[in-house]
C-alpha positions as a Markdown table, in Angstrom:
| # | Residue | x | y | z |
|---|---|---|---|---|
| 1 | Met | 62.2 | -52.2 | 30.7 |
| 2 | Ser | 61.7 | -54.2 | 27.5 |
| 3 | Pro | 61.6 | -58.0 | 27.7 |
| 4 | Ser | 64.8 | -59.9 | 26.7 |
| 5 | Thr | 63.0 | -61.7 | 23.9 |
| 6 | Pro | 60.7 | -60.0 | 21.4 |
| 7 | Ile | 57.0 | -59.7 | 22.2 |
| 8 | Arg | 55.0 | -61.8 | 19.7 |
| 9 | Ile | 52.3 | -59.8 | 18.1 |
| 10 | Cys | 49.7 | -61.2 | 15.7 |
| 11 | His | 47.6 | -58.7 | 13.7 |
| 12 | Ile | 44.4 | -60.1 | 12.2 |
| 13 | Val | 42.6 | -58.1 | 9.4 |
| 14 | Thr | 39.6 | -59.3 | 7.3 |
| 15 | Arg | 41.4 | -58.7 | 4.0 |
| 16 | Leu | 44.3 | -56.9 | 2.4 |
| 17 | Ala | 42.3 | -54.9 | -0.1 |
| 18 | Val | 44.0 | -51.9 | -1.7 |
| 19 | Arg | 42.5 | -49.4 | 0.7 |
| 20 | Gly | 43.2 | -47.5 | 3.9 |
| 21 | Val | 42.8 | -49.9 | 6.8 |
| 22 | Pro | 44.9 | -52.8 | 5.3 |
| 23 | Arg | 47.7 | -50.3 | 4.4 |
| 24 | Gln | 47.7 | -49.1 | 8.0 |
| 25 | Val | 48.0 | -52.6 | 9.3 |
| 26 | Leu | 51.0 | -53.3 | 7.0 |
| 27 | Asp | 52.6 | -50.0 | 8.0 |
| 28 | Ile | 52.3 | -51.0 | 11.7 |
| 29 | Ala | 53.6 | -54.5 | 11.1 |
| 30 | Glu | 56.6 | -53.1 | 9.1 |
| 31 | Gly | 57.2 | -50.2 | 11.4 |
| 32 | Leu | 57.3 | -51.9 | 14.8 |
| 33 | Asp | 60.8 | -52.3 | 16.3 |
| 34 | Arg | 62.1 | -55.7 | 15.1 |
| 35 | Asp | 64.3 | -56.0 | 18.1 |
| 36 | Arg | 61.4 | -55.6 | 20.5 |
| 37 | Phe | 58.6 | -57.2 | 18.6 |
| 38 | Lys | 58.0 | -60.3 | 16.4 |
| 39 | Val | 55.1 | -59.6 | 14.1 |
| 40 | Cys | 52.8 | -61.7 | 11.9 |
| 41 | Val | 49.6 | -60.8 | 10.0 |
| 42 | Leu | 46.6 | -63.1 | 9.4 |
| 43 | Thr | 44.2 | -62.1 | 6.6 |
| 44 | Gly | 41.5 | -63.4 | 4.4 |
| 45 | His | 40.6 | -62.8 | 0.7 |
| 46 | Ser | 39.7 | -59.5 | -0.9 |
| 47 | Glu | 36.7 | -59.0 | -3.2 |
| 48 | Pro | 37.6 | -59.3 | -6.9 |
| 49 | Glu | 37.3 | -55.6 | -7.6 |
| 50 | Glu | 39.3 | -54.4 | -4.5 |
| 51 | Gly | 42.8 | -55.4 | -5.4 |
| 52 | Asp | 45.0 | -57.2 | -2.9 |
| 53 | Leu | 48.2 | -56.2 | -1.0 |
| 54 | Trp | 49.4 | -59.7 | -0.4 |
| 55 | Asp | 52.4 | -59.5 | -2.8 |
| 56 | Glu | 53.3 | -56.0 | -1.4 |
| 57 | Ala | 53.2 | -57.4 | 2.1 |
| 58 | Arg | 55.6 | -60.2 | 1.2 |
| 59 | Gln | 57.9 | -57.8 | -0.6 |
| 60 | Arg | 58.0 | -55.6 | 2.5 |
| 61 | Gly | 59.3 | -58.5 | 4.6 |
| 62 | Ile | 56.0 | -59.0 | 6.5 |
| 63 | Asp | 55.1 | -62.5 | 7.8 |
| 64 | Val | 51.6 | -62.8 | 6.3 |
| 65 | Thr | 49.4 | -65.9 | 6.4 |
| 66 | Arg | 46.1 | -66.4 | 4.5 |
| 67 | Ile | 43.0 | -67.6 | 6.4 |
| 68 | Glu | 41.3 | -69.2 | 3.4 |
| 69 | Ala | 37.7 | -69.0 | 4.8 |
| 70 | Leu | 37.9 | -65.4 | 6.0 |
| 71 | Arg | 35.8 | -63.1 | 3.7 |
| 72 | Arg | 33.9 | -59.9 | 4.2 |
| 73 | Pro | 30.3 | -61.1 | 3.4 |
| 74 | Val | 28.5 | -62.8 | 6.3 |
| 75 | Asn | 28.2 | -66.6 | 5.8 |
| 76 | Trp | 27.8 | -68.5 | 9.0 |
| 77 | Arg | 29.2 | -71.8 | 7.7 |
| 78 | Arg | 32.2 | -70.1 | 6.2 |
| 79 | Asp | 32.7 | -67.8 | 9.2 |
| 80 | Gly | 32.7 | -70.8 | 11.4 |
| 81 | Ala | 35.4 | -72.3 | 9.3 |
| 82 | Ala | 37.4 | -69.0 | 9.5 |
| 83 | Leu | 37.1 | -69.1 | 13.3 |
| 84 | Phe | 38.5 | -72.6 | 13.4 |
| 85 | Gln | 41.3 | -71.7 | 11.0 |
| 86 | Ile | 42.3 | -68.7 | 13.1 |
| 87 | Tyr | 42.1 | -70.8 | 16.3 |
| 88 | Gln | 44.3 | -73.5 | 14.7 |
| 89 | Tyr | 46.9 | -70.9 | 13.7 |
| 90 | Leu | 47.1 | -69.3 | 17.1 |
| 91 | Arg | 47.2 | -72.7 | 18.8 |
| 92 | His | 50.2 | -73.8 | 16.7 |
| 93 | His | 51.9 | -70.3 | 16.6 |
| 94 | Pro | 51.9 | -69.0 | 20.1 |
| 95 | Cys | 51.9 | -65.2 | 20.6 |
| 96 | Asp | 51.7 | -62.8 | 23.4 |
| 97 | Ile | 49.2 | -60.3 | 22.0 |
| 98 | Val | 46.5 | -60.4 | 19.3 |
| 99 | His | 45.6 | -57.1 | 17.7 |
| 100 | Thr | 42.5 | -57.2 | 15.4 |
| 101 | His | 41.1 | -54.8 | 12.8 |
| 102 | Ile | 37.8 | -54.5 | 11.0 |
| 103 | Ala | 34.5 | -55.9 | 12.3 |
| 104 | Lys | 34.6 | -59.5 | 10.9 |
| 105 | Ala | 38.3 | -60.2 | 11.8 |
| 106 | Gly | 37.7 | -58.3 | 15.1 |
| 107 | Leu | 34.9 | -60.7 | 16.2 |
| 108 | Leu | 36.4 | -64.0 | 15.0 |
| 109 | Gly | 40.0 | -63.0 | 15.9 |
| 110 | Arg | 39.2 | -62.0 | 19.4 |
| 111 | Leu | 37.0 | -65.1 | 20.0 |
| 112 | Ala | 39.7 | -67.4 | 18.7 |
| 113 | Ala | 42.4 | -65.6 | 20.8 |
| 114 | Arg | 40.3 | -66.1 | 24.0 |
| 115 | Leu | 39.6 | -69.7 | 23.2 |
| 116 | Val | 43.3 | -70.3 | 22.8 |
| 117 | Gly | 44.2 | -68.3 | 25.9 |
| 118 | Ile | 46.2 | -65.5 | 24.4 |
| 119 | Pro | 47.3 | -63.3 | 27.3 |
| 120 | Ser | 46.3 | -59.9 | 25.8 |
| 121 | Val | 43.9 | -58.8 | 23.1 |
| 122 | Leu | 43.4 | -55.4 | 21.4 |
| 123 | His | 41.0 | -54.2 | 18.7 |
| 124 | Thr | 41.2 | -51.1 | 16.6 |
| 125 | Tyr | 38.0 | -49.4 | 15.4 |
| 126 | His | 38.7 | -47.7 | 12.1 |
| 127 | Gly | 35.2 | -46.4 | 11.7 |
| 128 | Val | 31.6 | -47.5 | 12.2 |
| 129 | Pro | 30.4 | -50.3 | 9.8 |
| 130 | Asn | 27.3 | -49.5 | 7.8 |
| 131 | Glu | 25.8 | -52.8 | 9.0 |
| 132 | Trp | 25.7 | -51.5 | 12.6 |
| 133 | Ile | 23.7 | -48.4 | 11.8 |
| 134 | Gly | 19.9 | -48.2 | 12.1 |
| 135 | Asp | 17.2 | -50.0 | 14.0 |
| 136 | Arg | 17.1 | -53.2 | 11.9 |
| 137 | Ala | 17.3 | -56.5 | 13.7 |
| 138 | Ser | 20.6 | -57.3 | 11.9 |
| 139 | Ala | 22.1 | -54.0 | 13.1 |
| 140 | Arg | 21.1 | -54.6 | 16.7 |
| 141 | Cys | 22.6 | -58.1 | 16.4 |
| 142 | Phe | 25.9 | -56.8 | 15.1 |
| 143 | Val | 26.1 | -54.2 | 17.8 |
| 144 | Gly | 25.2 | -56.7 | 20.5 |
| 145 | Leu | 28.0 | -59.0 | 19.3 |
| 146 | Glu | 30.4 | -56.1 | 19.3 |
| 147 | Arg | 29.5 | -55.2 | 22.9 |
| 148 | Trp | 30.1 | -58.8 | 23.9 |
| 149 | Ala | 33.5 | -58.9 | 22.1 |
| 150 | Ala | 34.5 | -55.5 | 23.5 |
| 151 | Ala | 33.9 | -56.6 | 27.1 |
| 152 | Arg | 36.5 | -59.4 | 26.5 |
| 153 | Thr | 39.1 | -57.0 | 25.0 |
| 154 | Asp | 41.9 | -55.6 | 27.1 |
| 155 | Val | 42.4 | -52.4 | 25.0 |
| 156 | Leu | 40.1 | -50.7 | 22.5 |
| 157 | Val | 41.7 | -48.3 | 20.0 |
| 158 | Ala | 39.8 | -45.6 | 18.1 |
| 159 | Val | 41.4 | -43.9 | 15.1 |
| 160 | Ser | 39.7 | -40.6 | 16.1 |
| 161 | Glu | 37.8 | -39.0 | 18.9 |
| 162 | Ala | 34.8 | -39.1 | 16.6 |
| 163 | Val | 35.0 | -42.9 | 16.4 |
| 164 | Arg | 35.4 | -43.2 | 20.1 |
| 165 | Arg | 32.3 | -41.1 | 20.7 |
| 166 | Glu | 30.3 | -43.2 | 18.3 |
| 167 | Met | 31.4 | -46.4 | 20.0 |
| 168 | Asn | 30.6 | -44.9 | 23.5 |
| 169 | Ala | 27.1 | -43.9 | 22.2 |
| 170 | Met | 26.6 | -47.5 | 21.2 |
| 171 | His | 27.7 | -48.6 | 24.7 |
| 172 | Val | 30.7 | -50.5 | 23.2 |
| 173 | Gly | 33.4 | -51.1 | 25.8 |
| 174 | Ser | 34.2 | -49.5 | 29.1 |
| 175 | Thr | 35.7 | -46.0 | 29.3 |
| 176 | Ser | 38.9 | -47.2 | 30.9 |
| 177 | Cys | 39.7 | -49.5 | 28.0 |
| 178 | Trp | 39.8 | -46.8 | 25.3 |
| 179 | His | 42.8 | -45.2 | 23.6 |
| 180 | Val | 42.6 | -42.7 | 20.6 |
| 181 | Ile | 45.5 | -43.4 | 18.2 |
| 182 | Arg | 45.2 | -41.5 | 14.9 |
| 183 | Asn | 46.7 | -43.3 | 11.9 |
| 184 | Gly | 50.0 | -42.0 | 10.5 |
| 185 | Val | 50.9 | -41.3 | 6.9 |
| 186 | Ser | 53.7 | -43.2 | 5.2 |
| 187 | Ser | 57.0 | -41.4 | 4.9 |
| 188 | Leu | 56.7 | -41.9 | 1.1 |
| 189 | Phe | 54.1 | -39.1 | 1.1 |
| 190 | Leu | 55.9 | -36.8 | 3.6 |
| 191 | Ser | 59.3 | -37.1 | 1.7 |
| 192 | Glu | 57.8 | -36.3 | -1.7 |
| 193 | Pro | 59.1 | -32.9 | -2.8 |
| 194 | Pro | 56.2 | -30.3 | -3.2 |
| 195 | Ser | 54.6 | -30.0 | -6.6 |
| 196 | Asp | 55.4 | -26.8 | -8.5 |
| 197 | Ala | 52.7 | -24.6 | -9.9 |
| 198 | Ala | 53.1 | -26.0 | -13.4 |
| 199 | Glu | 52.2 | -29.6 | -12.2 |
| 200 | Arg | 48.9 | -28.3 | -10.7 |
| 201 | Ser | 48.1 | -26.0 | -13.6 |
| 202 | Gly | 45.1 | -27.9 | -14.9 |
| 203 | Thr | 41.7 | -28.2 | -13.4 |
| 204 | Gln | 41.8 | -31.7 | -12.1 |
| 205 | Leu | 39.6 | -32.8 | -9.2 |
| 206 | Leu | 40.6 | -36.0 | -7.5 |
| 207 | Ala | 38.7 | -38.3 | -5.1 |
| 208 | Val | 40.3 | -41.4 | -3.6 |
| 209 | Gly | 38.5 | -44.2 | -1.8 |
| 210 | Ser | 36.2 | -47.2 | -2.2 |
| 211 | Leu | 33.2 | -46.7 | -4.4 |
| 212 | Thr | 30.8 | -47.2 | -1.5 |
| 213 | Gln | 27.8 | -45.3 | -0.1 |
| 214 | Glu | 29.6 | -43.7 | 2.9 |
| 215 | Lys | 32.1 | -42.0 | 0.6 |
| 216 | Gly | 29.4 | -39.7 | -0.9 |
| 217 | Tyr | 30.6 | -39.8 | -4.5 |
| 218 | Asp | 27.1 | -39.3 | -5.8 |
| 219 | Val | 27.1 | -35.9 | -4.1 |
| 220 | Leu | 30.3 | -35.0 | -5.9 |
| 221 | Leu | 29.0 | -36.1 | -9.2 |
| 222 | Arg | 25.8 | -34.0 | -8.7 |
| 223 | Ala | 27.9 | -31.0 | -7.9 |
| 224 | Leu | 30.1 | -31.4 | -11.0 |
| 225 | Pro | 27.6 | -29.8 | -13.5 |
| 226 | Thr | 27.6 | -26.6 | -11.4 |
| 227 | Ile | 31.4 | -26.6 | -11.1 |
| 228 | Ala | 31.7 | -27.2 | -14.9 |
| 229 | Ser | 29.4 | -24.2 | -15.6 |
| 230 | Ser | 32.0 | -22.0 | -13.9 |
| 231 | His | 35.1 | -24.0 | -15.0 |
| 232 | Pro | 34.3 | -25.7 | -18.4 |
| 233 | Glu | 37.7 | -27.4 | -18.4 |
| 234 | Val | 37.2 | -29.2 | -15.1 |
| 235 | Glu | 37.7 | -33.0 | -14.9 |
| 236 | Leu | 37.3 | -35.5 | -12.1 |
| 237 | Ala | 39.3 | -38.7 | -11.5 |
| 238 | Leu | 37.8 | -41.3 | -9.1 |
| 239 | Ile | 40.5 | -43.6 | -7.7 |
| 240 | Gly | 39.2 | -46.8 | -6.3 |
| 241 | Asp | 36.6 | -49.5 | -7.0 |
| 242 | Gly | 33.6 | -51.0 | -5.3 |
| 243 | Pro | 30.0 | -52.0 | -5.5 |
| 244 | Leu | 28.7 | -48.6 | -6.6 |
| 245 | Lys | 30.9 | -48.3 | -9.6 |
| 246 | Ser | 28.1 | -49.1 | -12.1 |
| 247 | Ser | 25.5 | -46.9 | -10.5 |
| 248 | Leu | 28.0 | -44.0 | -10.3 |
| 249 | Gln | 28.8 | -44.4 | -14.0 |
| 250 | Ile | 25.1 | -44.4 | -14.8 |
| 251 | Leu | 24.6 | -41.2 | -12.7 |
| 252 | Ala | 27.5 | -39.5 | -14.5 |
| 253 | Asn | 25.9 | -40.4 | -17.8 |
| 254 | Asp | 22.5 | -39.2 | -16.7 |
| 255 | Leu | 24.0 | -35.9 | -15.5 |
| 256 | Gly | 25.8 | -35.3 | -18.9 |
| 257 | Ile | 29.2 | -35.3 | -17.3 |
| 258 | Ala | 30.5 | -38.8 | -18.3 |
| 259 | Ser | 33.2 | -37.3 | -20.5 |
| 260 | Arg | 34.5 | -35.4 | -17.6 |
| 261 | Val | 34.8 | -38.3 | -15.2 |
| 262 | Gln | 37.5 | -40.9 | -15.2 |
| 263 | Phe | 36.9 | -44.1 | -13.2 |
| 264 | Ala | 40.5 | -45.0 | -12.7 |
| 265 | Gly | 39.9 | -48.1 | -10.6 |
| 266 | Val | 42.4 | -49.4 | -8.0 |
| 267 | Val | 45.9 | -48.0 | -8.4 |
| 268 | Ala | 49.0 | -49.2 | -6.6 |
| 269 | Asp | 50.5 | -45.7 | -6.0 |
| 270 | Val | 48.3 | -42.6 | -5.7 |
| 271 | Arg | 51.2 | -40.2 | -5.4 |
| 272 | Pro | 51.5 | -39.4 | -9.1 |
| 273 | Trp | 47.8 | -38.5 | -9.1 |
| 274 | Leu | 48.1 | -36.3 | -6.0 |
| 275 | Arg | 51.1 | -34.4 | -7.5 |
| 276 | Lys | 49.0 | -33.3 | -10.5 |
| 277 | Ala | 45.6 | -32.8 | -8.8 |
| 278 | Thr | 44.3 | -29.2 | -8.4 |
| 279 | Leu | 42.1 | -30.3 | -5.4 |
| 280 | Leu | 41.3 | -33.5 | -3.6 |
| 281 | Val | 37.6 | -33.7 | -2.7 |
| 282 | Ala | 36.3 | -36.0 | 0.0 |
| 283 | Pro | 32.5 | -35.7 | 0.2 |
| 284 | Ser | 32.2 | -38.5 | 2.8 |
| 285 | Leu | 28.9 | -39.1 | 4.6 |
| 286 | Ser | 30.9 | -40.8 | 7.4 |
| 287 | Glu | 34.6 | -41.3 | 8.0 |
| 288 | Gly | 36.7 | -42.8 | 10.7 |
| 289 | Leu | 39.7 | -40.6 | 10.1 |
| 290 | Gly | 40.2 | -40.0 | 6.3 |
| 291 | Met | 43.7 | -41.1 | 5.3 |
| 292 | Ala | 43.2 | -40.1 | 1.7 |
| 293 | Val | 42.9 | -36.5 | 3.0 |
| 294 | Val | 46.0 | -36.8 | 5.2 |
| 295 | Glu | 48.0 | -38.2 | 2.3 |
| 296 | Ala | 46.8 | -35.3 | 0.0 |
| 297 | Met | 47.8 | -32.8 | 2.7 |
| 298 | Ala | 51.2 | -34.5 | 3.1 |
| 299 | Met | 51.9 | -33.9 | -0.6 |
| 300 | Gly | 50.7 | -30.3 | -0.5 |
| 301 | Cys | 47.4 | -30.9 | -2.4 |
| 302 | Pro | 44.6 | -28.6 | -1.2 |
| 303 | Val | 41.5 | -30.4 | 0.1 |
| 304 | Val | 37.7 | -29.9 | 0.4 |
| 305 | Ala | 36.1 | -32.4 | 2.7 |
| 306 | Ser | 32.9 | -33.1 | 4.6 |
| 307 | Lys | 32.5 | -31.8 | 8.1 |
| 308 | Val | 32.0 | -35.3 | 9.5 |
| 309 | Gly | 33.7 | -37.9 | 11.7 |
| 310 | Gly | 37.4 | -37.9 | 11.9 |
| 311 | Leu | 37.8 | -35.4 | 9.0 |
| 312 | Val | 37.1 | -32.6 | 11.5 |
| 313 | Glu | 40.2 | -33.7 | 13.4 |
| 314 | Val | 42.3 | -33.8 | 10.2 |
| 315 | Val | 41.4 | -30.6 | 8.4 |
| 316 | Val | 41.8 | -27.2 | 10.1 |
| 317 | His | 39.0 | -25.4 | 8.4 |
| 318 | Gly | 40.2 | -22.4 | 6.4 |
| 319 | Glu | 43.9 | -23.1 | 7.2 |
| 320 | Thr | 44.8 | -26.5 | 5.9 |
| 321 | Gly | 41.6 | -27.1 | 3.8 |
| 322 | Phe | 37.9 | -26.4 | 3.8 |
| 323 | Leu | 35.0 | -28.4 | 5.4 |
| 324 | Val | 31.4 | -28.4 | 4.1 |
| 325 | Gln | 28.2 | -30.0 | 5.4 |
| 326 | Pro | 28.0 | -33.6 | 4.3 |
| 327 | Gly | 25.4 | -34.3 | 1.6 |
| 328 | Ser | 25.0 | -30.7 | 0.4 |
| 329 | Val | 25.5 | -30.5 | -3.3 |
| 330 | Pro | 25.3 | -26.6 | -3.5 |
| 331 | Leu | 27.8 | -26.1 | -0.6 |
| 332 | Leu | 30.2 | -28.5 | -2.1 |
| 333 | Ala | 30.0 | -27.0 | -5.6 |
| 334 | Asn | 30.4 | -23.5 | -4.3 |
| 335 | Gln | 33.4 | -24.3 | -2.1 |
| 336 | Val | 35.2 | -26.1 | -5.0 |
| 337 | Ile | 34.4 | -23.2 | -7.4 |
| 338 | Asp | 35.7 | -20.7 | -4.8 |
| 339 | Leu | 39.1 | -22.5 | -4.6 |
| 340 | Leu | 39.4 | -23.1 | -8.3 |
| 341 | Asn | 39.0 | -19.3 | -8.7 |
| 342 | Ser | 41.9 | -18.6 | -6.3 |
| 343 | Pro | 45.3 | -20.1 | -7.1 |
| 344 | Glu | 46.9 | -18.2 | -4.3 |
| 345 | Arg | 44.6 | -19.6 | -1.7 |
| 346 | Arg | 45.1 | -23.1 | -3.0 |
| 347 | Ala | 48.9 | -22.7 | -2.8 |
| 348 | Arg | 48.6 | -21.4 | 0.8 |
| 349 | Leu | 46.3 | -24.3 | 1.8 |
| 350 | Gly | 48.7 | -26.8 | 0.2 |
| 351 | Leu | 51.7 | -25.4 | 2.1 |
| 352 | Glu | 49.9 | -25.3 | 5.5 |
| 353 | Gly | 48.3 | -28.7 | 4.9 |
| 354 | Arg | 51.8 | -30.2 | 4.3 |
| 355 | Arg | 53.1 | -28.7 | 7.5 |
| 356 | His | 50.2 | -29.9 | 9.5 |
| 357 | Ala | 50.5 | -33.5 | 8.2 |
| 358 | Gln | 54.3 | -33.5 | 8.9 |
| 359 | Ala | 53.7 | -32.2 | 12.5 |
| 360 | His | 50.7 | -34.3 | 13.5 |
| 361 | Phe | 50.4 | -37.4 | 11.2 |
| 362 | Ser | 53.8 | -38.9 | 10.9 |
| 363 | Arg | 53.7 | -42.7 | 11.0 |
| 364 | Asp | 56.2 | -42.8 | 13.9 |
| 365 | Arg | 53.7 | -41.4 | 16.4 |
| 366 | Pro | 51.0 | -44.1 | 16.3 |
| 367 | Ile | 53.7 | -46.8 | 16.1 |
| 368 | Ala | 55.3 | -45.4 | 19.2 |
| 369 | Gln | 52.0 | -45.3 | 21.0 |
| 370 | Leu | 51.2 | -48.9 | 20.1 |
| 371 | Gln | 54.6 | -50.1 | 21.2 |
| 372 | Asp | 54.0 | -48.5 | 24.6 |
| 373 | Ile | 50.6 | -50.2 | 24.9 |
| 374 | Tyr | 52.0 | -53.6 | 23.8 |
| 375 | Glu | 54.9 | -53.5 | 26.3 |
| 376 | Thr | 52.5 | -52.4 | 29.1 |
| 377 | Leu | 50.1 | -55.3 | 28.4 |
| 378 | Tyr | 53.0 | -57.7 | 28.2 |
| 379 | Arg | 54.3 | -56.6 | 31.6 |
| 380 | Glu | 50.9 | -56.8 | 33.2 |
| 381 | Ser | 50.2 | -60.3 | 31.8 |
| 382 | Ala | 53.5 | -61.5 | 33.1 |
| 383 | Lys | 52.7 | -60.6 | 36.7 |
C-alpha cells in the first residue's frame, strides 16, 4: 500500500551537462508519479563546453537546486564546500530517500545523507569512471572510497549487467544490495514516425556522445579513409563536445578527412540528425549502457557499435544492429562498408531495432522499477 503523503525523493547528480546521465536523471524526476512522490534534484555546474540542462529542467517543471561548489574536477577544498552545501540543503529540506548519480555526487551526496540521517540511500552506477581504472595510487584511492560509500548504501543500481559485473569485480557493494535497471528512452524518440528511404538517401555517418577517450572516436576517424575509398561521398557528423575535440580535429586533418568530418558540438535535440543519418556508429572502448544507440534504434536508424559493456545488452548482433571488437579500425571500417553497400539490410535493421527499443527500452519500465524500490525502502524504514 502506498503512503498517504508523497514520499520525498532527492536526486543528486554532479552536473546537468547535455549528455546521457543528466537526461536520465531528469526523465526519472519528471516521470515519477506526482501523487506518490515529491521529487527534487540537486546539481552542480557543467564544464563550459558541455552545455547545461538547467533551463530545460525548470521548463519541465522539475524542482532543481544548484549546489554552487559541486564540480567534476577533484578539488579537496571545493569538494568540502560542496559536501557542506549538500548537507545544509538536506538538513533544511527533509526527505525520505536520497538517490545519487555519478561518482562525485555519489560520494558527497551519500556522505551528506548519512550525516543528516536520511532513512534510505540509493546510488546508480551509469558506468565505470576512467579514474577508477588501473593500478595507480589515485585509482586505488577512488575505488577504496567507493567501497566505503557502497557499504553505507541501501540499494545499488547498475544500468546494465556489464556494469554490475565490473563493480562486483572491484568488490564494490554486497550482492544482496544490487539491482539492474536499464535506462529507458524518452517517448519523444519512440513516438517519432519512421524516416522514409528518401530521408536516409545520403551517406551520412553519425556519432553521438562526449568527445572523451572512452568513446573511441579516434578509431572511427582512422576507419574513415578506408570507408571513403569505397564510398567517396561519405561524411561523418560528431555530435557532442569535450576535452578531446582539438586532438580529434588535428587527427582528422592529419588523415586528410577534415572536409568529411563535421564537429557539430552540443545540440539540444538529436532527433533531426537521427532522422537523416544512414548509420549511427558507436565505437566505444567502454560503455555503461549506450543511450545514444538506444535512441538511434528507437528512431529506426541502423547501428554499428562496439562489442563492449552494456552495448552487448542493447544491440542484438545481426538483428537490430552489428557489433565489432572495440578498438579495431579494420573491423569497424569493413562492417560500415558492408552496411553502406546494402540498403535492404539497413532498412531491416532499422525496423527491427525500432521494435526492440519499443519492447525493451520504454522509459516507463525503469521508472516503475524505481517506484517499487522507493516504496519498499520507505515501508522498511518506517518499521
